N, C-alpha and C positions, 0 to 999 in steps of 0.2 A: 182316218182321212178316206173319202172317197175319192173316184176316180173315174172322172168325167171323158166321154171319145165321142166326138162329133165328127163325121165325115158327111160335109157336103152334096146334097145331090146335083147340085149346079154344076158346069163344065171345069172340072179340077186343071189346076194350072200346068200340070205336067203334061198334060196333052193340047194345049196350045201354045201360040206364037209369044206367051205372054213374058215368059223368062228365056236366057239364052240358052240355045242348046247345050243339053248333057244335064240342065239342073230342073228338078222337078218335084214332086212334093211339098209342098211347101204348104208348113202348118206353124198355128203360133201353140206352142207350150207354157202351162203357166200352173208354179204350183203356189198353193194359197193356206192358209189356214182350215180353210172349208175345205178345201180338197184338191185333185189335180186335174185338169183341161187338155187333152190331145187335140187340137181342133183345125181341120183339113182348109186351107182356104179353097173359094171357089169365086172363078170370075165371073163377072157380068156384065156389058156395057164400060168394059176397060178398067174395070174397078175388082179385083177381090177380096174379096170378105170372109172372113171366120169369125164366128159368134158363137160365144159359150156360157154358160151362165153368171159371169162372172164377170167377164170383158168381153170389147166388141173391136178386131183390129180391122183396117182398110191396109190396101197394099194397092199401092200404083205403081208401076216400072216402066221408065221411058228406054226401051231399046237405043234409041239413035242417040239420047243425050246420055248414056249410061247412066241413070240416076234410078235410085228405088226412094220411095218415100212411105213411112209405114207410121198408123195414125191410132192409138191406142187409147181407149176408152173404157174408166172401170164403170162397172154396173151395181159396185155396191163398196162398202165399206171392209176393206181387206187387209190382211199383213200377208205380204209376199216373197213366199223366200225365193222365188226364179221362174223368170218369165223370158220367153227367147221365140225370134223368129228362126223357124229351120228349114233348109233348104237339103234337100238329096242332091248328090251329082256322080254320074258315070265316067265322068272323066279323069284319065291320068295320063298321065305324073300326078303328084299333090306336092306343093311346096309351101311352105307357112314361115312366113315373119319370123324367127326369134327374138330372145329378149337381148339378144346381142347385134340388133337392128341386121340380122342376115337373112337371105333368105335359105330352109332349109329343106332338103325333102323330108317328108312323113309317111315312113311306109306302113302297109298294113299290118294292123293292130296296134298301132300307136293311134296317140292323142295329143294333143295339144293346146294349152291356154294360152290367148294374148288378153293380157290382164290393163287396165285403164293406165298405168304408166308407160307402157312398151308400144311398140307398132303393132296396128292390126292388119294384116294383109294374108291374102290366101291366093294362090294361082292354081289352076286346073287345067289338066290339061298341055298341049303341045300345040306348036306351029300355030295355022290360023284358025286352031278350033278355042286356044286358049282363052278361059274367062278368068280375067285377075280382078279379084278386089283389093284396091293399093293401098288401105286403110283411112282414108277421107269418109267419116263416118263420124256419127254421135253416139255409138252402141259403146257404152260403158267398156265391154268385153267381149271377146270371142272364142269359142272355142270348137275346134277341128278335130274331127273322130275318123278316121281309116278303118273301115272295117275289111274291107277287100280291096282286090286290085282296080275293080270300079263301081265301089260302092264306097262315097265319104259324106260325112251329116256336115252342116257348117250351122252353127246355132251363133245367132246373131243376136246375145244378150241385153236385153234392156234392163235388168237387173238380176243382179245375185244376192243372196245374203255374204256370199264369204266376198264379195267384192270391197262390204263395210262392219267388217267383223267388231261386236261388243260383249259385253257381260259384263254384269254388276255383282257385288256378292251384297248378302245383308247385313247390315249393320247389326251386328250383336250386340246385347245389352254389356258384357263383362268382355273387356280385352282378354284374348287368350296369349299364352307365351306360343310363339312361332317357330316351328319346327324349322330349320336354315340349313344352308350348307359353308356356311362359316365357322363352322366346330366348336358353336355353342350346343349345349344336351338336348336330345331330341325325346319331346315329350310324347309317350305313347298314349295319350288321353286327347289330342290337338286333335282336332277336328275342321276339315274345312267347312268354309260358310255357306249355306244355300245358294244359288247362283242362277240369276235369271239371266240367258239370252236375250240379248236385245240387237242382233247382227239384221234380222228381217226389218224391212221399210213395211209402213202404212200408207195406204191408197184410202182417198175419200170417194164417195160413190160421185162419177161425173168429172174426177180428175181426170185429164184430156193431153197426153204426149204424144210430139212428133218427133220421129227418128227417121236418118237420111242416111245412105250407101250410096258409093260409087262403085260403077263397075267399065271393065271395058273388055273387047271381044277382039281376039286377031292376035299379031305378034303384040308383047309386052310392051307399055308405054314405057317411059323413066319414071321413076317415083320418089320422091322426098318426104321424110318422117320430120317428126317434131324430135330433137335432141333433149334427154332427160338434163345434162349436165349443161353451164352457163359456156358460153365460148373465152376461149378457144379451146376449153378442156374437152379430155375423151370420157372422163372418167369420174365417179362422185365417193367421197368419202370425209362421215360426218361422225366426229365423235362428242356420246353426250355422257357424262360423266357422273355418277348419282352422287347423291350428299353421303349414303352410310356411314362410310370410314373416316370422313374428311377432319383433320387437324389442322391448325394454322401452318406448324410446321412443313407438313406433311405435304397440303396444298403448294406452298412456298417452291417446293422442290420440283412439284409437277410444273410449275411454270417457269421458275429461272432454273431448275438442274441444279440447282442447292438450296437450303432453306437459309443459308448463312447470306444475309446482305450482303455482306464483302466478297464473296464469291458468285454474285449474279451474271456473270459472264460467260454462267457453265453449260447451256444451252437451254434445255426445257422445252414447252410450249411458246414461250414468247418469243425464248430465244432464236427459235426457229422459224418465228412470225407465223404461226398456226392458230388460226382459231380453233375453239371448240365451245359446246357449250355445257355449262357445270349447273348444277341443280345443287342448293345449300337450303338448310334450316335459318330460320332467325334464333333458333332455340334446337339445342339437343339437350334431353335431359339425359344424358348418358355423358362421357367424358369430353364431347367435341361442342364446344358453344358454335361454333361460328358466326356469324350476324352479330350473336349477342358480343362477341368481341371488338370494343373498338377497332383495333390493329388488324382483325380481318376484315371489317366494314372497308377500311383506309385501301388493304389488299386488292379488296374485289374492285372497288371503283378505280383503282389502275390499271387491273388488268380489264374492265370494261373498256376503258380509255383506248386500250390495246387491241383490241377486237376480242376479248373473251365475251360468250354469252350469257347470263346468269338468270336465272330463272326459280322458283320454290320448288322443292321437292315436298310438295304440301309445304305447308310453312313452317312445321316443326315436326319433330319425330316423332309427337304422340296425336292421339285425336283430336282435333282442335273445334271447336264452337265456331260457328259463323261470325261473330263478334271476334275470335283469335284472327281467320282466316283473315276476315277483312283488317285485322291492323296490320296483320303479318305484310298482306299486299302492297298498304302503304311503304312500309319498308321495301318492299323489290322495284316500286316504284322509283326510288332514287338513282337504282341500277337498269332503268329501261326494259325492265323484263315483261316479255310477251310469250314466255314459253312456259307452260306448265307440266311435270311431271309426278307421277304419282308416287307416294311411297308408301307402301305395303298397304295396298288394297284389302287383303284381306281384315288388316284390322282397323284401319282409317278411316272411317266413314266418310270424308270430306272426299277420298279421294274418287277421279271419276269412276274408277274401275269399281268403286263402292256404293253411296249415294249421293257425291258430290254433282252429279250429273240431273238430278232428281226434283222438280221444283216443288212436288209435295215433302219432302224430307226436311228434318232441322238441319242435315249437314248440306243443303245446296248450296254450290259457291257458283257455278255458270253467272249468276248474275253478275257477281264482283270483277271474276274474269273479264266478262264484258265490259265492266264497267272501268278497267285498268286498260281497257287497248288488248289483251290478250288473243292471240289468233291460232297457237299451235297447242296440242293436245297429246301427252303421250299415251299410246294405244297399248292397252293392258296385255294385248295378246302377240306377246315377244316371241319373234320367228325363232326357232331351236336350230341350230347347227352353226350358230356365229363362231365356235372354236375351231371346227372344218373346212368353212367355208365362208371364204374373203368376201364373195359377191353373193350378197343376198338375193340376187335375180336368178342365178343359179340357171341361167340358158341352157344348161348341158341336161336338165330336168323338166323338160314343155308340160309334161300330164302334171304336173305341180300349181297351182294357183299358187300366187305372190304376190305381197303386199308392200305397198311403200307409204306413198300418200293419198289419205283419202277422206271425203265427209261423209258423217251418218247423222242427217236431220232429226232422226229420231229421237238420238243420244245429246248431239248438241250441234244444233243450230246454229250457221255462223261459224263455226270453228273447225279448223282441217285436225284431223287424227297423222301422227308419224309413226309407223313400225320401226322397231329396232331387232339387231340380232347381237346378243348377248355376246359379249368376248371378254370371256374372264376364266383364265385356264394358267396351266404353269406358263409362268413367262417365256421357257425354252419354247414352248409350244406356241405362245405368240409370235415370238420372234421368228419361228420359220413358217407359219401363216403370214408372216408381214415380208417373208424374204422376197430378193429378186425376182424369183421366174413366178411366184405369184402377184407379184405386182404388175410385171409383163402382162400376164394373163387376164388378171383385172383393168387392164386398160385396153386392150383389145377385145375385150367382152363390154365394153362400154359400160362397167361394173359399177355398182352403186352398193355401199357398205354405209349404214347408219348404226353406229357402234355402242352399246348399253354396255358402260366399263365402268369399274372402280377403281380408277389411276391410283387414287392415294390410299387405297389398301396396305395396311401393313400390322401383323397381329404376329408375332412371333411364337408365342401359348396358344393358338387356333390351331397349327398344324396345315393349316393352309397358305402358309406365307410363302412356298415358293409360287403363288400365284402375284407377288406383291411387282411392281418397277420400281421400287424403292429400297436402298440401303440406309438402315441406321449408323451416325456416325457418334455415338456416344449418346446423352440420354436426351435432348431434344435437336440434333441436328439429322438431317435427314438429304439423301443425294437420290439423283436417277441413274440408275444402273446403267453403266457406258454402253450395254449394248443396248438399253434404251431411247437414250441420246441418239445413234448411232441410227435406229430405227426411224426417230422423229427426224433426224437429218438428210436421209433417204427421201421420206416422205416429202420434205420441204424444197427439196432436188429436181423430184417429180413436177412439184406446183411450179417451180419456177422453169420448167423446161414446158409447160404449157398442156402437160399431160394428166394433173387431178386436180379436181376443184377440192378443196378443204373451206367447206363454209360453216357456220352456224347452221341451229336449225332454223333459227328466224328466216336466214335469206335462202337456204333451202328448200323449205315448205312456201316461203312469197314465190318463188322462180318457178316452183313445180303447178301451184295453183294459179298462176297467171300464165302459163304456156297452156292451162287446159282452155283457157277463153280463146285460144289462136286457132283459126281453122285452114288446111290445106283441102284445096279444091280446083279443078278445069272450071275454066270458063267456057263459054261458048264457042273461041276459038281452039281449043284445046291446050289453051296455055295453062301452065300450074300458077296459083296465086295462094298467098298468103296474107290473112285478114286477122287484125288483132284488136279483138273484141275485151283485151282484161282491165281497161281502164286506167292502163298505166302504161309509161313507156317502156320497151324491152330492149336494151342496149345492147345484152348478152345474149341475147335468143340465136340459136343456130339450127339449121337444118343437118339431116344425115341424109344423104346420095345413096339411094339402096344397092344399084348397080356396083359403085365402087366404093362403099362404105366410108367414103370420106366425107369430111363433116364441114360444112358451108356457112361460116358466121354471115347472120342475116338480121342485123338493127331493126327492129319495126316501133313507131314512134302509137302511141295511143291513138287506135282508131284507122291506122293506114293498113290499107288494100295494096298489096306492091306485088308484081309479078318475080317468080322464081327463075321460071323458063318461059321461052315465048311458045313453045311449044313440049308437049310431053309423046307425040307420037311418034311413030318408029319410022 
């Protein structure tokens, strides 16, 4: 990969009154399949331009209105790994918004990422010289790195491959046994299939994109951010349960607390009115028939009517042809399925993490998913650490990039991917993870957990049965452990208190996707205004007031433009 550096001979931005005092060295950085470019902007006639071999950027900054606009034109067909508008600051101290919706100091030698699902806000300096970027922008992400007391770099990222990660395994000719964590024999000859990276997006020659950002100079204004969770809640907890271990009797115990129909007032998810997303098979060639059983189908229909979301874990446990997938989706249509979760993308070629995304593959499935109205796809890039950290956003680790809900139009245009945290460990450890102190912290951090679970796992001979939430009572009866029922009861109590939002994947993804199309901005009088362009009413939309951390329910009708605060000025 080549590296291209261009320093323009015109007047550089740092030497004119184009940017606020204390900001300088404006550059456009891009990394592509052709190479890298680091291009300095130069101002002429009120417009700053940066042009390299593959991109052209124009930056206009209105200091009176506190508005910056960036227009970027792609000059050739490219795969772009990252591109950013970069500014350098000599102002201090530095504070950045974290993933818990709080301003936190950024010390020299540290870096912070602000991802697409968290507030974008940076405060540089203090007093009358303070420069604040309030997060009213349409950049997907921002990176702030403080090198020294008076040397900070702010990168407004137009794109970054890490914001929409995806890979696909090659579909191998024969199914290989898989080494796994569930106590089955490890095969020393098993190898991982070849893997193709598909995280970076492609741009066509002539593509034009426009970005904008707000800033203020002087004493900080009042700032409002879009909340991730629906009103009136403080944090989000979503359970996704994978089909691998599901038996009829075990799943009844998860739903009702006891698999015996005579004892269905024993708790469980339905007893505590807790929605979740359950992936199932139409057929499993092992011992678990799932939707191939009439009684399982009837149980699923009853649970769906009470708020449980069902979807395919691919349609069967084995590799499925296009014809088998289409037939299976007909079965799932009766359950109202709109969420797809891959099963074994290493070996199931129809998985989106294998070849199900690829129109050239005989295992392509996205056309079927569109036909049946699917919207959400599980991301095979499962976030590690779910057994140690309840909050997958990890506000205490700002240097790490975090994922939640994202699009990857290169792989699946028109769909949303959702990331999960694997939560599958000894039940005593899970019980501690969901302990009261951790739940208190989770709510205080405005946390998010989209849990990847195996709630009906129970295999006494596997050596892993300490992970089970269930107890066997004879040959065919199962009950939830009392501690598991107590855990669910505590989640329900916090839900009822307005602390935890516990939606399905469908409801969570729909909410996040819609709120991405709500803009927060200043009008010409300095008022803070919210504008709903999502195409739907948002009765549960809410804002977070940056100074107080207080959540403000703020319902918006489709197309509504509504004043949040008459003035944001100090």
